[in-house]
N, CA, C and O atoms as a MOPAC input file, in Angstrom:
PM7 MOZYME 1SCF
protein

 N    129.70300 1   294.35300 1    87.81000 1
 C    129.88500 1   293.30300 1    88.78900 1
 C    129.95400 1   291.96600 1    88.06200 1
 O    129.27500 1   291.74100 1    87.06100 1
 N    130.78200 1   291.10100 1    88.58800 1
 C    130.91000 1   289.73600 1    88.08900 1
 C    130.85700 1   288.81800 1    89.29600 1
 O    131.52600 1   289.05300 1    90.30200 1
 N    130.06300 1   287.78200 1    89.18600 1
 C    129.91200 1   286.82600 1    90.27400 1
 C    130.84500 1   285.64400 1    90.02800 1
 O    130.83700 1   285.05000 1    88.95000 1
 N    131.65300 1   285.30800 1    91.04000 1
 C    132.56100 1   284.16500 1    90.95000 1
 C    132.41200 1   283.32400 1    92.20700 1
 O    131.69400 1   283.68800 1    93.13900 1
 N    133.09100 1   282.21600 1    92.21200 1
 C    133.10400 1   281.37000 1    93.39100 1
 C    133.90200 1   282.01100 1    94.50400 1
 O    134.67300 1   282.94300 1    94.27500 1
 N    133.71200 1   281.50800 1    95.70700 1
 C    134.39500 1   282.07800 1    96.85600 1
 C    135.88500 1   281.79700 1    96.87500 1
 O    136.63400 1   282.51500 1    97.53600 1
 N    136.33200 1   280.77000 1    96.16700 1
 C    137.74200 1   280.40900 1    96.19200 1
 C    138.47200 1   280.84200 1    94.91800 1
 O    139.54100 1   280.31100 1    94.61500 1
 N    137.91900 1   281.78900 1    94.17500 1
 C    138.54100 1   282.29800 1    92.94600 1
 C    139.21800 1   283.62400 1    93.26300 1
 O    138.62000 1   284.50300 1    93.88400 1
 N    140.45800 1   283.76200 1    92.83700 1
 C    141.21200 1   284.98900 1    93.10000 1
 C    140.64900 1   286.12300 1    92.24900 1
 O    140.23100 1   285.91100 1    91.11100 1
 N    140.64300 1   287.32200 1    92.81200 1
 C    140.06200 1   288.47900 1    92.12900 1
 C    140.77800 1   288.82900 1    90.83000 1
 O    140.14500 1   289.30000 1    89.88500 1
 N    142.07200 1   288.61000 1    90.77100 1
 C    142.84600 1   289.03100 1    89.60500 1
 C    142.43700 1   288.27200 1    88.34300 1
 O    142.67500 1   288.75500 1    87.23600 1
 N    141.82500 1   287.09200 1    88.48700 1
 C    141.39300 1   286.33400 1    87.30300 1
 C    140.23500 1   287.03200 1    86.59500 1
 O    139.99100 1   286.77500 1    85.41700 1
 N    139.52100 1   287.90900 1    87.29600 1
 C    138.36800 1   288.58900 1    86.70900 1
 C    138.65000 1   290.03900 1    86.33000 1
 O    137.73000 1   290.76100 1    85.94600 1
 N    139.89100 1   290.47300 1    86.42900 1
 C    140.22700 1   291.86700 1    86.13300 1
 C    139.92200 1   292.22100 1    84.67900 1
 O    139.19000 1   293.17600 1    84.41700 1
 N    140.46600 1   291.47400 1    83.74900 1
 C    140.28500 1   291.80100 1    82.34000 1
 C    138.86500 1   291.53200 1    81.84800 1
 O    138.33700 1   292.35200 1    81.09700 1
 N    138.20600 1   290.40800 1    82.23700 1
 C    136.81000 1   290.24000 1    81.82100 1
 C    135.88300 1   291.33600 1    82.35500 1
 O    134.92700 1   291.72100 1    81.68200 1
 N    136.16200 1   291.83600 1    83.55600 1
 C    135.33700 1   292.90300 1    84.10800 1
 C    135.52300 1   294.19700 1    83.32100 1
 O    134.55300 1   294.90400 1    83.04700 1
 N    136.75500 1   294.50500 1    82.96100 1
 C    137.00300 1   295.71200 1    82.15700 1
 C    136.38200 1   295.59600 1    80.77700 1
 O    135.88200 1   296.58400 1    80.24000 1
 N    136.40600 1   294.40700 1    80.19500 1
 C    135.80800 1   294.21400 1    78.87500 1
 C    134.28700 1   294.29200 1    78.91700 1
 O    133.65700 1   294.55300 1    77.89200 1
 N    133.68700 1   294.07200 1    80.08200 1
 C    132.22800 1   294.09100 1    80.21700 1
 C    131.67500 1   295.47400 1    80.55200 1
 O    130.46200 1   295.62700 1    80.69800 1
 N    132.53100 1   296.47600 1    80.67600 1
 C    132.06100 1   297.82500 1    81.01900 1
 C    131.26900 1   298.38100 1    79.83300 1
 O    131.78700 1   298.43100 1    78.71700 1
 N    130.01200 1   298.80100 1    80.06300 1
 C    129.21300 1   299.36600 1    78.96200 1
 C    129.66000 1   300.78900 1    78.65300 1
 O    130.35400 1   301.40300 1    79.46300 1
 N    129.27500 1   301.32900 1    77.48700 1
 C    129.64400 1   302.70700 1    77.16000 1
 C    129.02600 1   303.69600 1    78.14400 1
 O    127.90000 1   303.51300 1    78.60700 1
 N    129.78200 1   304.74100 1    78.45400 1
 C    129.31300 1   305.78600 1    79.35400 1
 C    128.73800 1   306.89500 1    78.48300 1
 O    129.44500 1   307.47900 1    77.66200 1
 N    127.47100 1   307.17600 1    78.66400 1
 C    126.80800 1   308.20200 1    77.84600 1
 C    126.68100 1   309.49900 1    78.63500 1
 O    126.88900 1   309.52200 1    79.84800 1
 N    126.34500 1   310.55400 1    77.95100 1
 C    126.09500 1   311.81400 1    78.62400 1
 C    126.78300 1   312.98800 1    77.95900 1
 O    126.20200 1   314.06900 1    77.86000 1
 N    127.99100 1   312.79700 1    77.50900 1
 C    128.69400 1   313.88600 1    76.84100 1
 C    128.62700 1   313.67800 1    75.33500 1
 O    128.42200 1   312.56500 1    74.85000 1
 N    128.80300 1   314.76400 1    74.61700 1
 C    128.80700 1   314.67600 1    73.16500 1
 C    130.02800 1   313.93000 1    72.68000 1
 O    131.06600 1   313.90000 1    73.34100 1
 N    129.88600 1   313.33300 1    71.52400 1
 C    131.01300 1   312.63300 1    70.92600 1
 C    130.94500 1   311.13900 1    71.15600 1
 O    129.91800 1   310.58900 1    71.55200 1
 N    132.04300 1   310.51800 1    70.90200 1
 C    132.13300 1   309.07000 1    71.03300 1
 C    132.06400 1   308.66300 1    72.50600 1
 O    132.81700 1   309.19500 1    73.32200 1
 N    131.17500 1   307.73100 1    72.86100 1
 C    131.08700 1   307.33400 1    74.27500 1
 C    132.32400 1   306.56100 1    74.71400 1
 O    132.87500 1   305.76000 1    73.95800 1
 N    132.75200 1   306.81600 1    75.95400 1
 C    133.92600 1   306.13000 1    76.49700 1
 C    133.57400 1   304.69200 1    76.82900 1
 O    132.49700 1   304.41800 1    77.35900 1
 N    134.47200 1   303.78100 1    76.52300 1
 C    134.25600 1   302.37300 1    76.81500 1
 C    135.05300 1   301.90700 1    78.02000 1
 O    134.67100 1   300.94100 1    78.68100 1
 N    136.15100 1   302.58000 1    78.31200 1
 C    137.02600 1   302.14100 1    79.39600 1
 C    137.48200 1   303.33100 1    80.21700 1
 O    137.48700 1   304.46300 1    79.73500 1
 N    137.86100 1   303.07500 1    81.44900 1
 C    138.40800 1   304.17300 1    82.26100 1
 C    139.80400 1   304.55500 1    81.77900 1
 O    140.46100 1   303.79000 1    81.07300 1
 N    140.24500 1   305.74200 1    82.16800 1
 C    141.58900 1   306.19900 1    81.80200 1
 C    142.65100 1   305.56000 1    82.68800 1
 O    143.74300 1   305.23400 1    82.22300 1
 N    142.32300 1   305.38300 1    83.97500 1
 C    143.28200 1   304.84600 1    84.93300 1
 C    142.63200 1   303.73900 1    85.74900 1
 O    141.40700 1   303.65400 1    85.84800 1
 N    143.47900 1   302.88900 1    86.33500 1
 C    143.01200 1   301.82100 1    87.21000 1
 C    143.89800 1   301.80400 1    88.44300 1
 O    145.11900 1   301.69100 1    88.33300 1
 N    143.28900 1   301.91700 1    89.62000 1
 C    143.99700 1   301.84800 1    90.88900 1
 C    143.72600 1   300.49000 1    91.50200 1
 O    142.57400 1   300.06500 1    91.58800 1
 N    144.78200 1   299.80100 1    91.93000 1
 C    144.61900 1   298.45800 1    92.48900 1
 C    145.65500 1   298.21400 1    93.57800 1
 O    146.65900 1   298.92000 1    93.67400 1
 N    145.38900 1   297.19600 1    94.39600 1
 C    146.31500 1   296.86400 1    95.46800 1
 C    147.33000 1   295.82000 1    94.99400 1
 O    147.37900 1   295.49000 1    93.80900 1
 N    148.12800 1   295.31200 1    95.91100 1
 C    149.22100 1   294.39900 1    95.56900 1
 C    148.76000 1   293.07000 1    94.97900 1
 O    149.54400 1   292.38900 1    94.31800 1
 N    147.51800 1   292.69200 1    95.20100 1
 C    147.03000 1   291.41800 1    94.66900 1
 C    147.02300 1   291.41100 1    93.14300 1
 O    147.08000 1   290.34300 1    92.53400 1
 N    146.95300 1   292.57700 1    92.51900 1
 C    146.89600 1   292.67700 1    91.06100 1
 C    148.25400 1   292.94500 1    90.43600 1
 O    148.33700 1   293.20600 1    89.23500 1
 N    149.31500 1   292.88600 1    91.22100 1
 C    150.65100 1   293.21500 1    90.74300 1
 C    151.23000 1   292.07400 1    89.92100 1
 O    151.74800 1   291.09700 1    90.46100 1
 N    151.13300 1   292.21900 1    88.60300 1
 C    151.80000 1   291.28800 1    87.68400 1
 C    152.03000 1   292.02400 1    86.36500 1
 O    151.18700 1   292.80000 1    85.91500 1
 N    153.15000 1   291.77300 1    85.77400 1
 C    153.50200 1   292.47100 1    84.53900 1
 C    152.56900 1   292.12500 1    83.37400 1
 O    152.26300 1   293.01500 1    82.58000 1
 N    152.09900 1   290.87500 1    83.22900 1
 C    151.14300 1   290.60900 1    82.13800 1
 C    149.84800 1   291.42300 1    82.26800 1
 O    149.29800 1   291.87500 1    81.26300 1
 N    149.36900 1   291.60600 1    83.48200 1
 C    148.15600 1   292.40500 1    83.64800 1
 C    148.42800 1   293.88300 1    83.38900 1
 O    147.59600 1   294.57600 1    82.80200 1
 N    149.58700 1   294.36700 1    83.82400 1
 C    149.93500 1   295.76100 1    83.53700 1
 C    150.00900 1   295.99300 1    82.03000 1
 O    149.52500 1   297.00900 1    81.53100 1
 N    150.61000 1   295.06000 1    81.31400 1
 C    150.74300 1   295.19700 1    79.86500 1
 C    149.38300 1   295.12400 1    79.17400 1
 O    149.12500 1   295.86600 1    78.22700 1
 N    148.50600 1   294.22200 1    79.65100 1
 C    147.16300 1   294.11100 1    79.06900 1
 C    146.36700 1   295.39500 1    79.29400 1
 O    145.59300 1   295.80900 1    78.43000 1
 N    146.55700 1   296.02000 1    80.44700 1
 C    145.88200 1   297.29200 1    80.70400 1
 C    146.41400 1   298.38700 1    79.79100 1
 O    145.64400 1   299.18900 1    79.26300 1
 N    147.72000 1   298.42000 1    79.60800 1
 C    148.30600 1   299.43400 1    78.71500 1
 C    147.82700 1   299.24200 1    77.28700 1
 O    147.58700 1   300.22500 1    76.58600 1
 N    147.68200 1   297.99400 1    76.83500 1
 C    147.18200 1   297.73800 1    75.47800 1
 C    145.74400 1   298.22300 1    75.31400 1
 O    145.33400 1   298.58800 1    74.21200 1
 N    144.98400 1   298.22800 1    76.39600 1
 C    143.60600 1   298.71900 1    76.35000 1
 C    143.53300 1   300.23600 1    76.52100 1
 O    142.44000 1   300.80300 1    76.50800 1
 N    144.67000 1   300.89400 1    76.67900 1
 C    144.69800 1   302.34200 1    76.83900 1
 C    144.42400 1   302.80100 1    78.25800 1
 O    144.00500 1   303.94000 1    78.46800 1
 N    144.65300 1   301.93100 1    79.24300 1
 C    144.40600 1   302.24200 1    80.64700 1
 C    145.74700 1   302.36600 1    81.35900 1
 O    146.60100 1   301.48800 1    81.23400 1
 N    145.93400 1   303.44300 1    82.09700 1
 C    147.15300 1   303.62700 1    82.86400 1
 C    147.01100 1   302.91000 1    84.20400 1
 O    146.15300 1   303.28200 1    85.00500 1
 N    147.83400 1   301.88800 1    84.46700 1
 C    147.70300 1   301.16200 1    85.73900 1
 C    148.48800 1   301.83900 1    86.86200 1
 O    149.65100 1   302.20200 1    86.69200 1
 N    147.83500 1   302.00000 1    88.00400 1
 C    148.47200 1   302.43300 1    89.24100 1
 C    148.28300 1   301.29200 1    90.22900 1
 O    147.31500 1   301.26500 1    90.99000 1
 N    149.22600 1   300.34700 1    90.20500 1
 C    149.12700 1   299.14400 1    91.02100 1
 C    150.31200 1   299.12800 1    91.97700 1
 O    151.45900 1   299.29900 1    91.56400 1
 N    150.02300 1   298.92100 1    93.25300 1
 C    151.08800 1   298.85900 1    94.24800 1
 C    151.98200 1   297.65100 1    93.97600 1
 O    151.49400 1   296.58200 1    93.61100 1
 N    153.26200 1   297.82100 1    94.15100 1
 C    154.22000 1   296.73900 1    93.90300 1
 C    154.37400 1   295.87100 1    95.14500 1
 O    154.35600 1   296.36300 1    96.27400 1
 N    154.52400 1   294.58300 1    94.91600 1
 C    154.77600 1   293.66300 1    96.03000 1
 C    156.19800 1   293.85000 1    96.52800 1
 O    157.10400 1   294.16200 1    95.75500 1
 N    156.38100 1   293.65900 1    97.80200 1
 C    157.70700 1   293.75700 1    98.38100 1
 C    158.14600 1   295.17100 1    98.69600 1
 O    159.24900 1   295.36900 1    99.20700 1
 N    157.32400 1   296.15200 1    98.41000 1
 C    157.66100 1   297.53400 1    98.73800 1
 C    156.91000 1   297.92100 1   100.01100 1
 O    155.86300 1   297.34400 1   100.30400 1
 N    157.42300 1   298.87600 1   100.76000 1
 C    156.72700 1   299.28200 1   101.99100 1
 C    155.38900 1   299.95100 1   101.67600 1
 O    155.18700 1   300.49200 1   100.58800 1
 N    154.48700 1   299.90300 1   102.64600 1
 C    153.19000 1   300.54400 1   102.49000 1
 C    153.36100 1   302.05100 1   102.48300 1
 O    154.41300 1   302.57200 1   102.85200 1
 N    152.33800 1   302.72700 1   102.07000 1
 C    152.41900 1   304.18100 1   101.99900 1
 C    152.55300 1   304.67200 1   100.57600 1
 O    153.07700 1   305.75900 1   100.33600 1
 N    152.07400 1   303.86400 1    99.61400 1
 C    152.15900 1   304.26800 1    98.21900 1
 C    151.17600 1   305.37700 1    97.88700 1
 O    151.30900 1   306.02900 1    96.85100 1
 N    150.18400 1   305.60300 1    98.75600 1
 C    149.19900 1   306.64500 1    98.50200 1
 C    147.96000 1   306.14600 1    97.78700 1
 O    147.01800 1   306.91500 1    97.59800 1
 N    147.92900 1   304.87600 1    97.38100 1
 C    146.77200 1   304.34600 1    96.67300 1
 C    145.56300 1   304.18900 1    97.58500 1
 O    144.43000 1   304.14600 1    97.10600 1
 N    145.78800 1   304.10200 1    98.88400 1
 C    144.68600 1   303.95200 1    99.81800 1
 C    143.75100 1   305.13900 1    99.83300 1
 O    142.57300 1   304.99900 1   100.16100 1
 N    144.26600 1   306.31400 1    99.47900 1
 C    143.41500 1   307.49600 1    99.44900 1
 C    142.40700 1   307.43800 1    98.31200 1
 O    141.39000 1   308.13000 1    98.34800 1
 N    142.67900 1   306.62400 1    97.31100 1
 C    141.76500 1   306.46600 1    96.18000 1
 C    140.94300 1   305.19100 1    96.33000 1
 O    139.76500 1   305.17800 1    95.97400 1
 N    141.53600 1   304.12800 1    96.84600 1
 C    140.86700 1   302.83700 1    96.92600 1
 C    139.80300 1   302.75300 1    98.00700 1
 O    139.02700 1   301.79700 1    98.00700 1
 N    139.73000 1   303.69000 1    98.91000 1
 C    138.72500 1   303.62100 1    99.96300 1
 C    137.32900 1   303.67300 1    99.39000 1
 O    136.38600 1   303.20800 1   100.03000 1
 N    137.16700 1   304.23200 1    98.18800 1
 C    135.86500 1   304.28300 1    97.53300 1
 C    135.36100 1   302.86300 1    97.26200 1
 O    134.17700 1   302.57700 1    97.44000 1
 N    136.25600 1   301.98500 1    96.83600 1
 C    135.88300 1   300.59500 1    96.56900 1
 C    135.51800 1   299.88400 1    97.86100 1
 O    134.51400 1   299.17400 1    97.91800 1
 N    136.31700 1   300.06800 1    98.88900 1
 C    136.04100 1   299.41500 1   100.16200 1
 C    134.74900 1   299.92800 1   100.77800 1
 O    134.00300 1   299.15900 1   101.38500 1
 N    134.47900 1   301.20800 1   100.62800 1
 C    133.22500 1   301.76600 1   101.12500 1
 C    132.03500 1   301.16400 1   100.37600 1
 O    131.01200 1   300.84900 1   100.98400 1
 N    132.16800 1   301.00400 1    99.06000 1
 C    131.09000 1   300.41100 1    98.27400 1
 C    130.84900 1   298.96100 1    98.67200 1
 O    129.70400 1   298.51400 1    98.73200 1
 N    131.91700 1   298.23000 1    98.94100 1
 C    131.75200 1   296.85700 1    99.42200 1
 C    131.03200 1   296.82400 1   100.76300 1
 O    130.21600 1   295.93500 1   101.00600 1
 N    131.32200 1   297.77000 1   101.62600 1
 C    130.63800 1   297.79200 1   102.92200 1
 C    129.16400 1   298.13900 1   102.74600 1
 O    128.32900 1   297.66000 1   103.51300 1
 N    128.82500 1   298.95900 1   101.75500 1
 C    127.41700 1   299.24100 1   101.48500 1
 C    126.69500 1   297.97400 1   101.04600 1
 O    125.54400 1   297.75700 1   101.42600 1
 N    127.35400 1   297.13700 1   100.25400 1
 C    126.73400 1   295.88000 1    99.81900 1
 C    126.55300 1   294.92400 1   100.99300 1
 O    125.61000 1   294.13300 1   101.00800 1
 N    127.44000 1   294.99100 1   101.96800 1
 C    127.35300 1   294.09600 1   103.11900 1
 C    126.25600 1   294.50900 1   104.09700 1
 O    125.99400 1   293.79600 1   105.06600 1
 N    125.61600 1   295.64700 1   103.85600 1
 C    124.47300 1   296.02000 1   104.67700 1
 C    123.26800 1   295.12900 1   104.38200 1
 O    122.35600 1   295.01300 1   105.20000 1
 N    123.27600 1   294.50500 1   103.21000 1
 C    122.18700 1   293.61900 1   102.82800 1
 C    122.51800 1   292.20600 1   103.30100 1
 O    123.47200 1   291.59100 1   102.82300 1
 N    121.73600 1   291.70500 1   104.22700 1
 C    122.01600 1   290.41400 1   104.86600 1
 C    122.08100 1   289.28300 1   103.84600 1
 O    122.86900 1   288.34800 1   103.98900 1
 N    121.25700 1   289.37900 1   102.83200 1
 C    121.19100 1   288.30800 1   101.84200 1
 C    122.46500 1   288.25300 1   101.00600 1
 O    122.78100 1   287.20300 1   100.44600 1
 N    123.18600 1   289.33400 1   100.90900 1
 C    124.43800 1   289.34100 1   100.15800 1
 C    125.62700 1   289.03500 1   101.05100 1
 O    126.62900 1   288.48600 1   100.59300 1
 N    125.51700 1   289.38900 1   102.32900 1
 C    126.61500 1   289.12200 1   103.26100 1
 C    126.85700 1   287.62700 1   103.38400 1
 O    128.00300 1   287.17700 1   103.37500 1
 N    125.78200 1   286.85800 1   103.50000 1
 C    125.86000 1   285.40100 1   103.52300 1
 C    125.04600 1   284.89100 1   102.35500 1
 O    123.84500 1   285.14900 1   102.27800 1
 N    125.66900 1   284.18200 1   101.45700 1
 C    124.96100 1   283.72100 1   100.26500 1
 C    124.09000 1   282.52400 1   100.62000 1
 O    124.59100 1   281.47200 1   101.01700 1
 N    122.77500 1   282.69900 1   100.47200 1
 C    121.82700 1   281.64800 1   100.78200 1
 C    121.35500 1   280.92500 1    99.52600 1
 O    120.93300 1   279.77100 1    99.60000 1
 N    121.42100 1   281.58300 1    98.38500 1
 C    120.89800 1   280.99500 1    97.14400 1
 C    121.89800 1   280.03000 1    96.53700 1
 O    123.10500 1   280.27200 1    96.55000 1
 N    121.38800 1   278.94900 1    96.01100 1
 C    122.25300 1   277.99900 1    95.31500 1
 C    122.48000 1   278.41700 1    93.86600 1
 O    123.54300 1   278.17600 1    93.29500 1
 N    121.47400 1   279.04000 1    93.29100 1
 C    121.56900 1   279.42800 1    91.87900 1
 C    122.23300 1   280.79200 1    91.74200 1
 O    121.90400 1   281.73800 1    92.45800 1
 N    123.16700 1   280.87000 1    90.81500 1
 C    123.92700 1   282.11100 1    90.63200 1
 C    123.05700 1   283.22600 1    90.07900 1
 O    123.26900 1   284.38800 1    90.42700 1
 N    122.08100 1   282.91300 1    89.22500 1
 C    121.25800 1   283.96400 1    88.63000 1
 C    120.40600 1   284.67900 1    89.67800 1
 O    120.16500 1   285.88100 1    89.56500 1
 N    119.95200 1   283.95400 1    90.68900 1
 C    119.17400 1   284.58400 1    91.75300 1
 C    120.07600 1   285.49700 1    92.59400 1
 O    119.68100 1   286.60400 1    92.96000 1
 N    121.27500 1   285.02600 1    92.88900 1
 C    122.20700 1   285.85400 1    93.66500 1
 C    122.58500 1   287.10300 1    92.87800 1
 O    122.67300 1   288.18600 1    93.45600 1
 N    122.81200 1   286.97600 1    91.56900 1
 C    123.12700 1   288.13700 1    90.74000 1
 C    121.96500 1   289.12300 1    90.71000 1
 O    122.18100 1   290.33500 1    90.67900 1
 N    120.72900 1   288.61100 1    90.72100 1
 C    119.56700 1   289.49600 1    90.73700 1
 C    119.51400 1   290.29800 1    92.03300 1
 O    119.24400 1   291.49800 1    92.00600 1
 N    119.77000 1   289.64600 1    93.16900 1
 C    119.79800 1   290.36700 1    94.43300 1
 C    120.95500 1   291.36000 1    94.47800 1
 O    120.82300 1   292.43600 1    95.06200 1
 N    122.07100 1   291.01500 1    93.87700 1
 C    123.21200 1   291.92700 1    93.81800 1
 C    122.87700 1   293.15800 1    92.97100 1
 O    123.20500 1   294.28300 1    93.34900 1
 N    122.22900 1   292.94500 1    91.83600 1
 C    121.82400 1   294.06900 1    90.98500 1
 C    120.79700 1   294.94400 1    91.69700 1
 O    120.84700 1   296.17000 1    91.60100 1
 N    119.87600 1   294.31900 1    92.40300 1
 C    118.87600 1   295.07900 1    93.15500 1
 C    119.53900 1   295.90400 1    94.25800 1
 O    119.16800 1   297.05700 1    94.47800 1
 N    120.50300 1   295.32600 1    94.94200 1
 C    121.21900 1   296.05500 1    95.99200 1
 C    121.98300 1   297.23900 1    95.39700 1
 O    121.99100 1   298.32200 1    95.98000 1
 N    122.61700 1   297.04600 1    94.25800 1
 C    123.33400 1   298.15300 1    93.61100 1
 C    122.37600 1   299.26500 1    93.20500 1
 O    122.70100 1   300.44500 1    93.34000 1
 N    121.18900 1   298.89300 1    92.70500 1
 C    120.19100 1   299.89900 1    92.32900 1
 C    119.70600 1   300.65900 1    93.56300 1
 O    119.54200 1   301.87800 1    93.51400 1
 N    119.47900 1   299.95300 1    94.66100 1
 C    119.04200 1   300.61600 1    95.89300 1
 C    120.11100 1   301.54900 1    96.44100 1
 O    119.80400 1   302.64500 1    96.91200 1
 N    121.36000 1   301.11800 1    96.38100 1
 C    122.46100 1   301.97500 1    96.84700 1
 C    122.52900 1   303.24800 1    96.00500 1
 O    122.67000 1   304.34200 1    96.55300 1
 N    122.43100 1   303.11800 1    94.68700 1
 C    122.47300 1   304.29500 1    93.80800 1
 C    121.27700 1   305.20300 1    94.06900 1
 O    121.42900 1   306.42400 1    94.12200 1
 N    120.08500 1   304.62100 1    94.23500 1
 C    118.88900 1   305.42300 1    94.51500 1
 C    119.03800 1   306.18800 1    95.82100 1
 O    118.75500 1   307.38400 1    95.88600 1
 N    119.48200 1   305.49300 1    96.85800 1
 C    119.64600 1   306.16000 1    98.15100 1
 C    120.69600 1   307.25700 1    98.08600 1
 O    120.53600 1   308.32000 1    98.68500 1
 N    121.76800 1   306.99300 1    97.35700 1
 C    122.85300 1   307.97300 1    97.25600 1
 C    122.38600 1   309.21800 1    96.49400 1
 O    122.67700 1   310.34500 1    96.89500 1
 N    121.65900 1   309.00100 1    95.39300 1
 C    121.17000 1   310.13400 1    94.61100 1
 C    120.04600 1   310.88100 1    95.33300 1
 O    119.90700 1   312.09500 1    95.17900 1
 N    119.25700 1   310.16800 1    96.10800 1
 C    118.15200 1   310.77000 1    96.82400 1
 C    118.62500 1   311.59800 1    98.01200 1
 O    117.87900 1   312.44400 1    98.50600 1
 N    119.85100 1   311.37100 1    98.48000 1
 C    120.36100 1   312.11100 1    99.63500 1
 C    120.84200 1   313.51100 1    99.26600 1
 O    121.06600 1   314.33800 1   100.15000 1
 N    121.00100 1   313.78300 1    97.98000 1
 C    121.47200 1   315.10900 1    97.57600 1
 C    120.34300 1   316.05000 1    97.56200 1
 O    120.52500 1   317.22700 1    97.24700 1

């Protein structure tokens, strides 16, 4: 997660967010640093970003602007929208009350930990 201002476009944080992904542990061998593929909506459609993703070894699946809907990406992207709705269950995150970014990030991290705990505890 990366915290930005409310008037900052999401695409400006695409590459910094990918660069901030920690290694994924669990399997033998070299830990993975980046995902294999990236699914995104039309807001991320730009050739410089596609090229930057390819240079990082990530296959981009980004919907093109100006094309009709029905690309099939919605069947994969609902996971992101569902996760955002889980974060909006926390009133303190739905409306930002804190002036300091570090306090808001702490509540965001706590909410993510609670979501993961609840999800793992339900199995």
